[in-house]
C-alpha positions as CSV (number, residue, x, y, z in Angstrom):
1,M,-6.1,-0.2,23.1
2,A,-7.7,-1.1,19.8
3,F,-9.3,1.4,17.4
4,I,-11.4,-0.1,14.7
5,S,-13.1,1.8,11.9
6,L,-15.4,0.5,9.2
7,N,-13.4,0.4,5.9
8,P,-10.9,2.4,3.9
9,G,-12.5,5.2,2.1
10,G,-11.8,6.7,-1.3
11,D,-11.9,5.5,-4.9
12,K,-8.3,4.4,-5.0
13,A,-5.5,3.4,-2.7
14,P,-2.9,6.1,-2.1
15,E,0.4,5.8,-3.9
16,G,3.5,4.9,-1.9
17,P,3.9,2.5,1.0
18,S,1.1,0.1,1.7
19,D,-1.9,1.3,3.6
20,V,-2.8,-2.2,4.6
21,A,-0.2,-2.6,7.4
22,R,2.5,-0.5,8.9
23,E,5.6,-1.6,10.7
24,K,6.0,1.6,12.6
25,G,3.9,4.6,13.4
26,S,0.3,5.1,12.7
27,A,-1.5,5.5,9.4
28,Y,-3.9,7.9,11.2
29,C,-1.2,10.3,12.4
30,D,1.9,9.7,10.2
31,T,0.6,9.2,6.6
32,N,-0.5,11.7,4.0
33,W,-3.9,10.8,2.8
34,R,-4.4,14.0,0.9
35,E,-2.5,15.4,-2.1
36,D,-1.9,18.7,-0.3
37,G,0.0,16.9,2.5
38,K,-2.4,18.0,5.2
39,L,-4.1,15.5,7.6
40,A,-7.6,14.4,6.5
41,P,-10.5,15.3,8.8
42,L,-10.7,11.7,10.1
43,Q,-7.0,11.7,10.8
44,I,-7.3,14.9,12.8
45,Q,-10.1,13.4,14.9
46,V,-8.4,10.1,15.5
47,C,-5.1,11.8,16.5
48,L,-7.1,14.0,18.9
49,L,-8.7,10.9,20.3
50,F,-5.3,9.2,21.0
51,E,-4.1,12.5,22.5
52,Q,-7.1,12.8,24.8
53,L,-6.6,9.2,25.9
54,G,-2.8,9.8,26.5
55,I,-1.9,7.0,24.2
56,K,0.9,7.2,21.6
57,P,-0.6,6.4,18.2
58,E,2.0,3.8,17.5
59,N,0.9,1.8,20.6
60,V,-2.7,1.4,19.3
61,L,-3.9,-1.7,17.4
62,A,-5.7,0.2,14.7
63,G,-7.3,-0.8,11.5
64,N,-10.5,-1.3,9.5
65,L,-13.1,-4.0,10.3
66,V,-13.5,-4.5,6.5
67,P,-10.2,-4.2,4.7
68,F,-11.9,-3.5,1.3
69,R,-11.8,0.1,0.0
70,S,-14.9,1.9,-1.3
71,A,-15.9,5.5,-1.9
72,N,-18.6,4.9,0.8
73,W,-20.2,2.0,2.6
74,K,-23.2,1.8,0.2
75,T,-21.0,1.3,-2.8
76,L,-19.1,-1.6,-1.4
77,Q,-20.0,-4.9,-3.1
78,K,-21.0,-7.9,-0.9
79,R,-21.2,-5.9,2.4
80,R,-22.5,-8.8,4.5
81,D,-19.7,-11.1,3.3
82,A,-17.2,-8.4,3.9
83,L,-18.4,-7.8,7.5
84,E,-18.2,-11.6,8.2
85,F,-14.7,-11.7,6.8
86,G,-13.6,-8.7,8.8
87,K,-15.3,-10.0,12.0
88,A,-13.4,-13.3,11.9
89,L,-10.1,-11.5,11.2
90,W,-10.6,-9.0,14.1
91,L,-11.8,-11.6,16.6
92,E,-8.5,-13.4,16.1
93,L,-6.5,-10.2,16.4
94,L,-8.3,-9.1,19.5
95,D,-8.0,-12.5,21.1
96,R,-4.2,-12.3,20.6
97,A,-3.8,-8.6,21.7
98,E,-6.4,-8.6,24.5
99,P,-6.8,-4.8,24.6
100,R,-8.3,-3.4,27.7
101,H,-10.2,-0.8,25.7
102,V,-11.8,-1.4,22.2
103,I,-13.0,1.8,20.5
104,V,-15.0,1.5,17.4
105,N,-15.5,4.3,14.9
106,G,-19.1,4.1,13.8
107,V,-22.1,3.1,16.0
108,I,-24.0,1.2,13.2
109,E,-22.1,-1.4,11.1
110,P,-18.7,-1.8,12.8
111,A,-19.9,-1.4,16.4
112,S,-23.0,-3.6,16.1
113,T,-21.1,-6.3,14.3
114,L,-18.3,-6.4,16.9
115,A,-20.5,-5.9,19.9
116,R,-22.5,-9.0,19.0
117,A,-19.3,-11.0,18.4
118,L,-17.7,-9.8,21.7
119,E,-21.0,-10.2,23.6
120,V,-20.9,-6.6,24.9
121,K,-23.0,-6.2,28.1
122,E,-24.1,-3.3,30.3
123,R,-24.6,-0.9,27.3
124,V,-25.1,2.7,28.2
125,D,-26.0,5.2,25.5
126,V,-24.5,8.7,25.7
127,P,-25.9,11.6,23.7
128,I,-23.1,13.7,22.3
129,N,-25.1,16.9,22.0
130,W,-25.3,16.8,18.2
131,G,-29.0,16.3,17.5
132,R,-30.1,12.7,18.1
133,V,-26.5,11.3,17.6
134,H,-25.1,9.3,20.4
135,G,-22.2,7.1,21.3
136,W,-22.3,4.1,23.7
137,R,-20.2,2.0,25.9
138,G,-20.3,-1.3,27.6
139,R,-18.2,-4.2,28.8
140,C,-16.7,-7.0,26.7
141,R,-14.4,-9.8,27.6
142,Y,-11.3,-7.6,27.4
143,G,-12.6,-4.6,29.3
144,T,-14.3,-1.5,28.0
145,F,-16.0,-1.3,24.6
146,T,-16.8,2.1,23.2
147,A,-18.8,3.0,20.1
148,L,-18.3,6.5,18.7
149,P,-20.3,8.1,16.0
150,H,-18.2,8.0,12.8
151,L,-15.5,10.7,13.4
152,S,-15.2,11.6,9.7
153,H,-18.9,12.8,9.9
154,Y,-19.0,14.0,13.5
155,K,-16.0,16.1,14.4
156,I,-16.5,15.9,18.1
157,M,-13.0,15.4,19.6
158,A,-12.3,19.1,20.1
159,R,-16.0,20.2,20.2
160,P,-16.7,21.8,23.6
161,K,-20.4,20.8,23.5
162,S,-19.4,17.1,23.3
163,R,-16.7,17.2,26.0
164,D,-18.8,15.8,28.8
165,A,-20.1,13.0,26.6
166,L,-16.6,12.1,25.5
167,N,-15.5,11.9,29.1
168,Q,-18.4,9.5,29.8
169,L,-17.6,7.4,26.8
170,L,-13.8,7.2,27.0
171,V,-12.9,7.1,30.7
172,P,-12.5,3.3,31.6
């Protein structure tokens, strides 16, 4: 499985080991992103996702489409160039890894960019019972492609109202 989010958030990189690459474990489940030592909301959601899929976090090819940090997407300089750079990088990684399931965190920038590049077909939109927000899934050259609403904004992984939608989105 591959899990791809948009870009690292925050104003500055955390101190300590590099957050660019990890030799063991998962930055989502094994790293302190907060000063109080607790998992950040996005980390909780992603760890719940891995748990729901029955996949050990260390067995997931996970990272950011755009490796450049910004407080939010709108403040990142040269966003189009950054997306093109990240797309080229991830296409090479995905071609080497050939994951059976690609899950993208964010239905707008990361999912639309990768879906075009991977020529996703048979797209099915799935409302997640949170206003007009939806996720979607389709088929790509590796297998299943799933686009989730950004899990740092939509905490849906343990939300009973979103359970049926998640089952539709995540079951291969």
